[in-house]
C-alpha positions in Angstrom: 78.0 -149.8 107.9 80.7 -152.2 108.3 81.8 -149.9 112.2 78.1 -151.3 112.8 79.0 -155.1 112.3 82.7 -154.7 114.0 81.3 -153.2 117.1 78.6 -156.1 116.9 81.3 -158.7 116.4 83.5 -157.2 119.4 81.0 -158.7 122.0 81.2 -162.5 120.2 84.6 -162.9 121.1 84.4 -166.5 122.0 82.4 -167.4 119.0 84.9 -165.5 116.8 88.4 -165.8 118.2 88.9 -168.9 116.4 89.3 -167.0 113.1 92.6 -165.0 114.9 94.9 -167.3 114.7 93.9 -168.7 110.8 94.5 -164.7 109.8 98.2 -164.6 111.7 99.0 -167.8 109.7 97.8 -165.8 106.6 99.7 -163.2 107.4 96.5 -160.8 107.1 96.4 -157.9 109.6 92.5 -158.9 110.8 90.9 -158.7 114.2 88.5 -161.5 115.3 86.0 -158.6 114.9 87.0 -157.3 111.5 84.9 -156.9 108.7 85.9 -159.9 105.9 85.3 -161.0 102.5 86.4 -162.3 99.4 88.3 -159.1 99.1 90.9 -159.9 101.9 91.9 -163.7 99.7 92.3 -162.5 96.1 96.1 -162.5 96.0 96.4 -165.6 98.3 97.2 -169.2 96.9 94.8 -171.7 96.6 95.6 -175.1 98.8 94.9 -177.9 96.7 93.6 -180.9 98.7 95.8 -184.0 99.9 94.0 -186.9 98.0 90.7 -187.3 95.7 87.2 -187.6 97.4 87.2 -190.9 95.4 89.8 -192.1 97.9 88.7 -191.1 100.6 85.2 -192.0 100.6 87.0 -195.9 100.9 88.6 -195.0 103.6 85.3 -194.3 105.6 83.1 -197.4 107.2 80.0 -195.9 106.7 80.3 -195.4 102.9 80.7 -199.3 103.1 76.9 -199.8 104.3 75.1 -198.4 101.8 74.0 -199.1 98.6 75.7 -199.1 95.4 73.5 -196.6 93.7 74.3 -194.4 97.1 78.3 -194.8 96.8 78.6 -194.1 93.0 76.5 -191.2 93.8 78.9 -189.8 96.2 81.9 -190.6 94.1 80.1 -188.8 91.5 80.2 -185.2 93.8 82.9 -183.4 92.5 82.0 -184.1 88.9 77.9 -183.7 89.6 78.6 -181.1 92.6 76.0 -183.3 94.2 74.6 -186.5 95.7 71.9 -188.3 96.8 71.5 -191.1 99.1 68.1 -192.8 99.3 66.1 -193.4 102.9 69.6 -192.3 104.9 67.4 -191.8 107.8 64.8 -193.7 108.7 60.9 -192.9 108.8 60.6 -193.0 112.6 63.7 -190.5 112.7 62.1 -188.2 110.8 58.6 -188.1 112.4 60.4 -187.6 116.1 62.1 -184.8 114.3 59.1 -183.4 113.5 57.3 -183.9 116.9 60.0 -182.6 118.9 60.0 -179.1 116.2 56.3 -178.6 117.2 56.6 -179.2 120.3 59.2 -176.7 120.5 57.2 -174.0 118.1 54.5 -174.6 120.4 56.4 -173.7 123.5 57.7 -171.3 121.7 61.2 -172.2 122.5 61.7 -171.7 118.7 59.3 -169.2 116.4 59.6 -168.7 112.7 61.9 -165.9 110.9 59.6 -165.4 107.8 59.0 -169.0 106.6 62.2 -170.5 108.4 63.4 -171.9 111.2 67.0 -170.8 111.7 69.3 -172.3 114.5 67.1 -174.9 115.6 69.5 -177.8 115.9 70.7 -175.6 119.1 67.4 -176.3 121.0 66.4 -179.5 119.8 68.5 -182.4 120.5 67.0 -184.8 117.5 67.6 -182.3 115.0 71.3 -181.5 116.4 71.2 -185.7 116.8 70.6 -186.6 112.8 72.6 -183.0 111.6 75.2 -184.8 113.4 75.1 -188.3 112.9 78.8 -189.5 113.1 78.4 -191.3 109.4 76.7 -188.5 107.9 80.1 -186.6 109.0 82.5 -188.8 108.1 81.5 -189.0 104.4 81.1 -185.0 104.5 84.4 -184.6 105.6 85.8 -187.6 103.1 83.7 -184.8 100.5 85.8 -181.4 101.6 89.1 -183.3 103.0 89.0 -181.9 105.9 86.5 -182.4 109.5 83.2 -181.1 108.4 81.2 -179.1 111.3 78.0 -178.3 112.2 77.2 -174.9 111.8 73.8 -173.7 110.7 70.3 -175.7 110.5 67.3 -174.2 108.7 63.8 -175.8 108.7 60.9 -175.4 106.9 57.1 -176.6 107.2 56.8 -175.0 104.2 58.1 -174.8 100.6 61.4 -172.2 100.7 60.1 -170.9 97.4 63.6 -169.9 97.4 65.4 -168.4 93.7 68.5 -170.1 92.4 71.5 -169.2 94.6 74.7 -170.6 95.4 75.1 -171.0 99.0 78.6 -169.6 98.8 77.3 -165.9 98.8 75.6 -165.9 102.0 78.3 -168.5 103.7 82.2 -168.1 102.1 84.6 -169.7 103.2 88.6 -169.3 102.5 89.5 -171.6 100.8 86.5 -171.8 98.8 84.2 -174.7 98.8 85.0 -175.8 102.4 81.2 -175.7 102.9 78.8 -178.3 101.9 75.3 -178.9 102.6 73.2 -181.3 103.6 68.7 -181.5 102.9 67.1 -183.9 104.3 63.0 -184.9 103.3 61.4 -185.1 106.7 58.1 -186.3 104.9 57.3 -187.3 100.8 57.9 -183.9 98.9 56.8 -184.0 95.5 55.8 -182.0 92.8 53.1 -180.1 94.4 54.6 -179.2 97.8 57.9 -177.1 97.4 60.8 -179.8 96.0 64.1 -178.5 95.7 65.6 -177.8 92.1 69.2 -178.0 91.4 71.4 -177.1 88.3 74.0 -180.4 88.4 77.3 -179.5 87.1 77.0 -175.6 88.0 79.0 -175.7 90.4 82.2 -176.0 88.0 81.0 -172.5 87.3 83.2 -169.7 88.8 82.0 -168.3 92.5 80.1 -165.4 91.9 81.0 -162.9 94.5 80.4 -159.3 95.8 82.8 -157.8 93.3 81.1 -159.8 90.6 78.1 -157.8 90.6 79.5 -154.7 91.8 78.6 -155.0 95.3 82.0 -154.9 96.8 81.0 -151.1 98.7 84.1 -149.8 100.1 86.5 -149.1 103.1 83.7 -147.9 105.5 80.1 -149.2 103.7 79.3 -152.8 102.7 78.0 -153.3 99.0 74.2 -151.0 99.0 72.9 -153.4 95.8 69.5 -155.1 96.5 70.0 -159.0 96.5 67.6 -159.4 93.5 70.7 -158.1 91.7 72.4 -160.9 92.7 69.6 -163.3 91.8 69.5 -161.6 88.4 73.1 -162.3 87.8 72.6 -166.0 88.9 69.5 -166.3 86.0 71.9 -164.5 83.2 75.1 -167.2 84.2 72.7 -170.3 84.0 71.1 -168.8 80.4 74.6 -168.2 79.2 75.8 -171.7 80.5 72.6 -173.7 79.5 72.5 -175.9 82.1 69.8 -178.7 83.1 67.6 -177.8 85.8 66.6 -181.0 88.0 64.1 -181.5 90.4 64.7 -183.4 93.9 60.9 -185.5 94.6 62.0 -187.0 97.9 60.7 -189.8 99.8 61.1 -189.1 103.8 64.2 -189.5 105.1 66.1 -189.1 101.7 69.2 -186.3 101.7 70.7 -184.5 98.8 74.1 -183.4 99.8 75.0 -180.2 97.6 78.4 -178.1 96.6 79.3 -175.0 98.5 78.8 -173.8 94.9 75.7 -175.8 93.2 73.2 -173.4 92.1 69.9 -174.5 93.9 66.7 -173.3 94.7 62.6 -174.3 96.0 60.1 -174.8 93.6 56.4 -173.3 93.9 54.6 -174.7 96.7 51.4 -175.5 94.4 49.8 -177.1 97.2 48.9 -174.9 100.5 46.8 -177.9 102.1 50.4 -179.9 102.2 53.2 -179.1 103.9 56.6 -179.6 103.1 58.7 -180.3 106.5 62.6 -180.1 105.3 65.9 -179.4 107.1 69.0 -178.0 106.0 72.0 -178.2 107.2 75.1 -176.3 106.6 79.0 -177.5 107.7 81.7 -175.5 107.4 85.8 -177.0 107.2 87.3 -177.1 110.3 90.1 -174.8 109.3 88.8 -172.5 106.5 88.1 -169.0 107.7 84.3 -168.8 107.7 82.5 -165.8 106.4 79.1 -164.0 105.2 80.2 -162.8 102.0 77.4 -160.1 101.2 77.9 -158.5 104.7 81.2 -158.8 105.1 80.3 -160.8 108.6 82.8 -163.3 110.3 80.5 -166.3 111.1 79.7 -167.1 114.3 80.2 -170.6 115.5 
């Protein structure tokens, strides 16, 4: 029930209060603890970016330090929906993060939720340092035309094997697209230990949200459909659009940046004797309203 989430939100004012001013600015009659979904923004205008990201990137010092191939990948971000930066982090940085995470798991400071560690950056200084790398933050901010703020980290020691999806159904923004994600290979990842897959240009398709698969719910209840209904819809959209799947075979320290609406997921982890250590970071734009479309909860910062 939406009421249950509202009661939960009521006790997290300090982590939700930032939305109250944005609701007021947009003329929405909502409290900081209110449920929120794309339906609330359906009649609002869509703000435009002030400058093309290619122009914004040229103003970023970190951009000039990248290889020509990496620069080209970033400049094509809005056309392709992703960018790949080779060996952005050193092997030493990746190894240090791995050691710290393993120590935090052994001490039970961090625990697994299923096959992943959520919000590890809150307990791991080295992971936070990686996610908030100043050069990386400046590049991400240029790509979404607003200050990018680290919101979430997810760590895997094995392949996610997650079905294809868009992040925007899980971590949604108004305006749409003010979320960006970074996936970092913390070891070499090939065809047998669960590499990432993605669909170039899929971000150009519409944002498929609750209403697109009949999961909006009503005044009192969130949608009751199982997540598999969303996954089935995405599979159909991929077939209809004849999208080409690419698989990211990464070297330690490589990273892939993807657009909020890019379809992506995890390939099968075929060799269970091999680990697949990786980190995912999600960032919201500073002035965006951030929420979770499926559960219709405002995001906690």
